[in-house]
C-alpha positions as CSV (number, residue, x, y, z in Angstrom):
1,M,18.9,-9.6,-13.4
2,A,18.1,-12.7,-11.4
3,S,14.5,-13.3,-10.8
4,I,13.7,-12.0,-7.3
5,G,10.2,-13.5,-7.6
6,R,11.4,-17.0,-8.3
7,Q,14.0,-16.8,-5.5
8,R,11.3,-15.8,-3.0
9,L,9.0,-18.6,-4.1
10,A,11.8,-21.1,-3.8
11,E,12.7,-20.0,-0.3
12,I,9.1,-20.4,0.9
13,F,8.4,-23.7,-0.8
14,I,11.7,-25.3,0.1
15,A,11.1,-24.3,3.8
16,G,7.7,-25.9,3.4
17,L,9.4,-29.3,2.9
18,S,10.5,-29.0,6.5
19,G,7.0,-27.9,7.7
20,I,8.0,-24.3,8.0
21,R,5.4,-21.7,6.8
22,P,6.0,-18.0,6.5
23,R,5.9,-16.2,9.9
24,I,4.6,-13.1,8.3
25,P,1.3,-13.6,6.3
26,V,1.7,-13.2,2.5
27,H,-1.9,-12.2,1.9
28,P,-2.5,-8.5,2.8
29,D,-5.8,-9.2,4.5
30,E,-4.3,-11.9,6.8
31,L,-1.4,-9.6,7.5
32,E,-3.8,-6.9,8.8
33,Q,-5.9,-9.4,10.7
34,K,-2.9,-11.0,12.5
35,S,-1.7,-7.5,13.4
36,R,-5.1,-6.7,14.8
37,A,-4.9,-9.8,17.0
38,R,-1.3,-8.9,18.2
39,L,-1.7,-5.2,19.0
40,P,-3.7,-3.5,21.7
41,R,-7.0,-2.3,20.3
42,Q,-6.3,1.4,20.5
43,A,-2.9,1.0,18.9
44,F,-4.2,-1.1,16.0
45,D,-7.1,1.3,15.4
46,N,-4.7,4.3,15.3
47,I,-2.6,2.5,12.7
48,A,-5.4,1.0,10.6
49,G,-8.2,3.6,10.9
50,G,-9.3,6.4,8.7
51,A,-11.4,9.5,8.8
52,G,-15.1,9.5,9.4
53,T,-16.9,6.5,8.0
54,E,-13.6,5.4,6.4
55,Q,-15.1,5.9,2.9
56,T,-11.8,7.2,1.6
57,L,-9.8,4.3,3.2
58,K,-12.1,1.8,1.5
59,S,-12.1,3.7,-1.8
60,N,-8.3,3.7,-2.0
61,L,-8.4,-0.1,-2.0
62,H,-11.4,-0.3,-4.3
63,A,-9.7,2.0,-6.9
64,F,-7.0,-0.6,-7.4
65,R,-9.5,-3.4,-7.9
66,Q,-11.2,-1.6,-10.7
67,W,-8.1,-1.8,-12.9
68,H,-7.2,-5.1,-14.5
69,I,-3.9,-6.2,-16.1
70,V,-3.8,-7.2,-19.8
71,P,-0.8,-9.5,-20.2
72,R,1.2,-9.9,-23.4
73,I,2.5,-13.3,-24.4
74,L,5.5,-14.8,-26.2
75,R,7.9,-12.1,-25.1
76,D,11.3,-13.0,-23.7
77,V,11.0,-12.0,-20.0
78,S,13.7,-14.4,-18.7
79,Q,15.7,-11.3,-17.6
80,R,13.8,-8.4,-15.9
81,D,15.0,-5.1,-14.7
82,T,12.9,-3.7,-11.8
83,S,15.1,-0.7,-11.2
84,I,14.1,3.0,-11.7
85,E,15.9,6.3,-11.7
86,L,14.3,8.9,-9.4
87,L,15.7,12.4,-8.7
88,G,19.0,11.3,-10.3
89,V,19.5,8.2,-8.2
90,R,19.1,4.6,-9.3
91,Y,16.9,2.4,-7.0
92,P,16.5,-1.3,-7.4
93,F,12.7,-1.3,-7.1
94,P,10.1,1.4,-7.8
95,F,8.8,1.8,-4.3
96,L,9.8,3.4,-1.0
97,L,8.6,3.0,2.6
98,A,6.2,5.8,3.3
99,P,6.6,8.1,6.4
100,I,4.4,6.9,9.3
101,G,4.5,8.4,12.8
102,A,4.2,6.9,16.2
103,L,5.6,3.5,15.1
104,E,6.3,2.5,18.7
105,L,2.5,1.7,18.7
106,A,3.5,-1.3,16.6
107,H,6.9,-2.3,18.0
108,P,9.3,-1.0,20.7
109,E,12.1,-0.6,18.1
110,A,9.8,1.4,15.9
111,D,11.7,3.5,13.3
112,R,15.0,1.9,14.1
113,A,13.7,-1.5,13.1
114,V,12.2,-0.1,9.9
115,A,15.5,1.7,9.0
116,R,17.4,-1.5,9.6
117,A,15.0,-3.5,7.4
118,A,15.0,-1.0,4.6
119,A,18.7,-0.8,4.5
120,R,19.0,-4.6,4.4
121,E,16.6,-4.8,1.5
122,G,18.0,-1.7,-0.4
123,I,14.6,0.1,-0.3
124,P,14.5,3.9,0.5
125,V,12.7,4.9,3.7
126,I,11.1,8.3,4.3
127,F,11.6,9.2,7.9
128,S,8.6,10.8,9.6
129,S,8.7,14.1,11.6
130,Q,6.5,12.2,14.0
131,A,9.0,9.4,14.6
132,S,9.5,7.4,17.8
133,Y,13.3,7.7,17.5
134,P,15.4,10.7,16.3
135,I,16.6,10.6,12.7
136,E,20.2,10.3,13.9
137,A,19.5,7.1,15.8
138,C,17.8,5.6,12.7
139,V,20.5,6.5,10.1
140,A,23.0,4.8,12.4
141,E,21.3,1.5,11.4
142,M,21.5,2.2,7.7
143,G,25.1,2.9,6.6
144,E,24.9,4.5,3.1
145,Q,21.5,3.1,2.2
146,P,19.1,5.7,0.8
147,R,16.7,7.7,3.0
148,W,14.5,10.8,2.7
149,F,12.9,13.0,5.3
150,Q,9.3,14.0,5.7
151,L,8.6,17.4,7.1
152,Y,5.5,18.6,8.9
153,W,5.7,22.4,8.7
154,S,5.3,23.7,12.2
155,Q,4.4,27.2,13.5
156,S,8.2,27.8,14.0
157,D,10.3,28.4,10.9
158,E,13.3,28.1,13.1
159,L,12.3,24.6,14.0
160,V,11.6,23.8,10.4
161,R,15.1,25.0,9.5
162,S,16.6,22.8,12.2
163,F,14.8,19.7,11.0
164,I,16.0,20.3,7.5
165,Q,19.6,20.8,8.7
166,R,19.4,17.6,10.7
167,A,18.1,15.7,7.7
168,E,20.9,17.0,5.5
169,R,23.5,16.1,8.1
170,S,22.0,12.6,8.3
171,G,22.4,12.0,4.6
172,C,18.8,12.3,3.5
173,Q,18.5,12.7,-0.3
174,A,15.2,14.6,-0.4
175,I,12.7,16.5,1.7
176,V,9.0,15.5,1.5
177,V,6.7,18.2,2.8
178,T,3.3,16.8,3.9
179,L,0.6,19.3,3.3
180,D,-2.7,17.6,4.0
181,T,-2.4,17.6,7.8
182,H,-2.5,21.3,8.5
183,L,-5.7,20.5,10.4
184,P,-6.5,17.2,12.3
185,G,-8.7,14.7,10.6
186,W,-11.9,13.5,12.2
187,R,-10.6,10.0,12.9
188,T,-13.5,8.1,14.4
189,R,-11.6,5.1,15.8
190,D,-9.2,7.3,17.8
191,L,-12.2,9.4,18.9
192,A,-14.0,6.3,20.1
193,H,-11.0,5.4,22.3
194,A,-10.4,9.1,23.2
195,Y,-6.8,8.3,22.2
196,F,-4.3,10.7,20.7
197,P,-0.8,9.2,21.0
198,F,1.1,12.5,20.9
199,L,-0.6,13.6,24.2
200,R,1.1,10.6,25.7
201,G,4.5,11.6,24.4
202,I,4.4,9.0,21.6
203,G,5.8,10.0,18.3
204,I,7.5,13.2,19.3
205,A,11.2,12.0,19.4
206,Q,12.3,14.3,16.5
207,Y,11.0,17.3,18.5
208,V,12.4,16.5,22.0
209,S,15.8,15.7,20.5
210,D,15.9,19.0,18.7
211,P,17.7,22.0,20.4
212,V,15.4,24.6,18.9
213,F,12.3,22.7,20.2
214,R,13.8,22.4,23.6
215,R,14.4,26.1,23.7
216,L,10.8,26.7,22.6
217,M,9.7,24.5,25.5
218,E,11.4,26.7,28.0
219,E,10.2,29.9,26.4
220,A,6.6,28.6,26.6
221,S,6.9,27.4,30.1
222,D,4.8,30.3,31.5
223,A,2.5,30.7,28.5
224,G,-0.4,28.8,30.1
225,E,-2.2,25.6,29.1
226,P,-3.0,25.1,25.4
227,L,-5.7,22.6,26.4
228,K,-8.0,22.2,29.4
229,P,-6.2,20.0,31.9
230,P,-7.7,16.5,32.2
231,R,-9.7,15.3,35.2
232,I,-7.3,13.4,37.5
233,T,-8.2,9.7,37.6
234,P,-6.1,6.6,38.0
235,T,-5.9,6.5,34.2
236,T,-4.6,10.0,34.1
237,L,-1.8,9.1,36.6
238,R,-0.9,6.0,34.5
239,N,-0.6,8.1,31.4
240,I,1.5,10.7,33.1
241,W,3.8,8.0,34.4
242,K,4.2,6.6,30.8
243,L,4.8,10.1,29.5
244,F,7.6,10.7,32.1
245,R,9.0,7.3,31.5
246,N,9.3,7.8,27.8
247,Y,10.9,11.2,27.9
248,P,14.7,11.0,27.1
249,A,16.2,12.6,30.2
250,P,17.4,11.6,33.7
251,W,14.5,11.1,36.2
252,H,15.7,13.8,38.6
253,R,15.7,16.3,35.8
254,K,12.3,15.3,34.5
255,L,10.7,15.5,37.9
256,R,12.4,18.8,38.7
257,T,11.6,20.6,35.4
258,G,8.4,18.9,34.3
259,A,10.0,18.7,30.8
260,P,7.7,15.8,29.5
261,L,4.6,17.9,30.2
262,K,6.2,21.0,28.6
263,A,7.2,18.9,25.6
264,V,3.6,17.8,24.9
265,R,2.2,21.2,25.5
266,T,4.7,22.8,23.1
267,F,4.2,20.1,20.5
268,I,0.4,20.6,20.5
269,R,0.8,24.4,20.3
270,I,3.2,24.5,17.3
271,F,2.7,21.2,15.4
272,S,0.6,22.4,12.5
273,R,0.4,25.6,10.4
274,P,-2.9,26.1,8.6
275,S,-1.7,29.5,7.2
276,L,0.8,28.0,4.8
277,Q,0.6,29.3,1.2
278,W,2.5,28.6,-2.0
279,E,4.8,31.6,-1.5
280,D,6.1,30.0,1.7
281,L,7.9,27.3,-0.3
282,A,10.6,29.9,-1.1
283,F,11.7,29.5,2.6
284,L,12.5,25.9,2.1
285,R,14.5,26.5,-1.1
286,T,16.5,29.2,0.8
287,H,17.5,26.7,3.4
288,T,18.2,23.5,1.5
289,R,19.7,22.3,-1.7
290,L,17.9,18.9,-1.4
291,P,15.1,18.1,-3.8
292,I,11.7,19.1,-2.4
293,L,8.6,17.0,-3.0
294,L,5.0,18.0,-2.0
295,K,2.9,15.2,-0.5
296,G,-0.9,15.4,-0.4
297,V,-1.5,16.6,-4.0
298,L,-4.9,15.5,-5.4
299,D,-5.9,18.3,-7.8
300,P,-4.2,18.8,-11.2
301,E,-4.2,22.5,-10.7
302,D,-2.1,22.1,-7.5
303,A,0.2,19.8,-9.5
304,R,0.7,22.5,-12.1
305,K,1.4,25.1,-9.5
306,A,4.0,22.8,-7.9
307,V,5.8,22.8,-11.2
308,E,5.6,26.6,-11.4
309,Y,7.0,27.0,-7.9
310,G,10.0,24.8,-8.7
311,V,9.5,21.7,-6.6
312,Q,11.3,18.6,-7.7
313,G,8.4,16.1,-7.3
314,I,4.9,15.5,-5.9
315,I,3.3,12.6,-4.1
316,V,-0.3,12.0,-4.9
317,S,-1.8,11.1,-1.5
318,N,-4.9,11.4,0.6
319,H,-2.9,10.4,3.7
320,G,-4.1,6.9,3.5
321,G,-7.7,8.0,4.0
322,R,-7.0,9.5,7.4
323,Q,-7.8,13.1,6.8
324,I,-11.0,13.7,4.7
325,D,-13.9,11.2,4.7
326,G,-15.0,11.0,1.0
327,A,-11.8,12.4,-0.6
328,I,-10.9,11.2,-4.0
329,P,-8.9,8.0,-4.0
330,S,-5.3,8.6,-4.8
331,L,-5.2,6.2,-7.7
332,E,-8.2,8.0,-9.3
333,A,-6.4,11.3,-9.0
334,L,-3.1,10.0,-10.4
335,P,-3.7,10.0,-14.2
336,A,-4.9,13.6,-14.4
337,I,-2.0,14.8,-12.3
338,V,0.5,12.9,-14.4
339,Q,-1.0,14.6,-17.5
340,A,-0.9,18.0,-15.7
341,V,2.8,17.9,-15.0
342,G,3.9,16.2,-18.2
343,N,7.6,15.1,-17.9
344,H,8.6,18.1,-15.8
345,I,8.8,16.4,-12.4
346,P,8.3,12.8,-11.1
347,V,4.9,11.9,-9.6
348,L,4.8,9.3,-6.9
349,L,1.6,7.5,-5.6
350,D,0.7,6.9,-1.9
351,S,-2.4,5.5,-0.3
352,G,-4.1,2.2,-0.8
353,V,-1.0,0.2,-2.0
354,R,-1.0,-3.3,-0.5
355,T,0.7,-5.6,-3.0
356,G,3.3,-5.9,-5.7
357,T,0.4,-6.0,-8.2
358,D,-0.8,-2.6,-6.9
359,V,2.7,-1.2,-7.5
360,F,2.5,-2.4,-11.1
361,K,-0.9,-0.8,-11.6
362,A,0.2,2.5,-10.2
363,L,3.2,2.6,-12.5
364,A,1.0,1.7,-15.5
365,L,-1.1,4.7,-14.7
366,G,1.9,7.0,-14.8
367,A,3.5,6.9,-11.3
368,S,7.3,7.2,-11.2
369,A,7.3,5.3,-8.0
370,V,5.0,4.1,-5.2
371,C,5.0,4.6,-1.4
372,I,4.2,1.5,0.8
373,G,2.6,2.3,4.2
374,R,0.4,0.1,6.4
375,P,1.7,-3.3,5.1
376,Y,5.2,-2.7,6.5
377,V,3.7,-1.4,9.8
378,Y,1.8,-4.7,10.2
379,G,5.0,-6.6,9.4
380,L,6.7,-4.5,12.1
381,A,4.0,-5.4,14.6
382,L,4.3,-9.1,13.9
383,G,8.1,-9.5,13.6
384,G,10.1,-6.3,14.1
385,T,12.9,-5.8,11.7
386,R,12.5,-9.3,10.2
387,G,8.8,-8.7,9.8
388,V,9.3,-5.5,7.8
389,Q,11.9,-7.3,5.7
390,E,9.5,-10.1,4.8
391,V,6.8,-7.7,3.8
392,I,9.3,-5.9,1.5
393,Q,10.5,-9.2,0.1
394,N,7.0,-10.3,-0.7
395,I,6.1,-7.1,-2.4
396,K,9.4,-7.2,-4.4
397,A,8.7,-10.8,-5.4
398,E,5.1,-10.2,-6.5
399,F,6.0,-7.1,-8.4
400,D,8.8,-8.9,-10.3
401,L,6.6,-11.9,-11.1
402,T,3.7,-9.6,-12.2
403,M,6.1,-7.8,-14.6
404,G,7.2,-11.0,-16.2
405,L,3.7,-12.5,-16.4
406,A,2.4,-9.3,-18.0
407,G,5.2,-9.4,-20.6
408,C,7.2,-6.5,-19.3
409,R,11.0,-6.7,-19.1
410,T,11.7,-3.2,-17.7
411,V,9.7,-0.7,-15.7
412,A,9.6,1.5,-18.8
413,E,7.5,-1.2,-20.5
414,I,4.8,-0.9,-17.8
415,T,2.5,1.4,-19.8
416,P,-1.2,2.4,-19.7
417,D,-2.1,-0.1,-22.4
418,R,-1.2,-2.9,-19.9
419,L,-4.4,-2.0,-18.0
420,V,-8.2,-2.0,-18.7
421,R,-10.8,-0.5,-16.4
422,L,-13.8,-2.7,-15.5
423,S,-16.5,-1.2,-13.3
């Protein structure tokens, strides 16, 4: 296989002869900083922030820094194979784009731009239930390139079934059930701004495009307010205007029916389901033949139960530090979970991944693949489709070069003995 890393280096350095530097920062810290400068403060804080004092957010990053790579020398690494097989499908690189909601906060094209970039780079994308565009609009950008669907399990089983059916019709290859958001996290940056994007109709495109949800809207029209109405101020009126403007329907219908307000009320009422239990997983298996992965697993006992209940994979994740302040870093939880499940199902790693070297470390600790989150959103904010592509290209290149420099010719050679932990 040709060296992706050397190709990327050549592109950058040859462009430099003409005085052209990368538009999208290659250093993860600068990538975040430039996104901060580009985006409105409340949008950036919603994307970048975590729960409470953001201890978990910081610990996710620190966990990667505690592990150090031990290279091997004098091994022929002139040809490297970065591909993996996951759930019976061969992928060119061992990472996917994680599901992230409300992407219109970063860029108007949101999920469509991400889908386009992922397809061009051959990297699977996991579409979010909290998307800014319906899944059908996103897959239209992708052709036959791989995609999965992330499911938030709502109060309505009928809506859950409808989402799954839409994902299947859209060619998704797996269902990722996110289970660590059954209650809202205490996200201090959002609280400081008093900003919750879904109340503004942001990130609910999967819902308002769904026939079951629209029926639920009508059935709930006389059910009363789920929340105390806000005090009417000029800001209130501006937010209502934006809500009506964003809702996908003709203006005369929106004004006559009040559908945008109904949509937000219904979404808030049915979004999460704290009563879920292990036995409820049988409902999903009844309604789909796609592989099911559980996202949000941090305890080895939960990993063992996932195997017992017949799921096809798990994603070790603390939701990027956005749910519990002080939760165990995902990378710290990974080795024990890998040991708990043995070789029965693949284990993916999410939260804290910023670089191609981070991908290498996660694989060395037993991950089958890795989910990339915030970095591609920062690329989206800075350059739309092209920005996401450049972030993907940089992570590809660094991972490929790290493999070679560490003496690994294939992903299978990235083993625990390639790392040492230094406190």
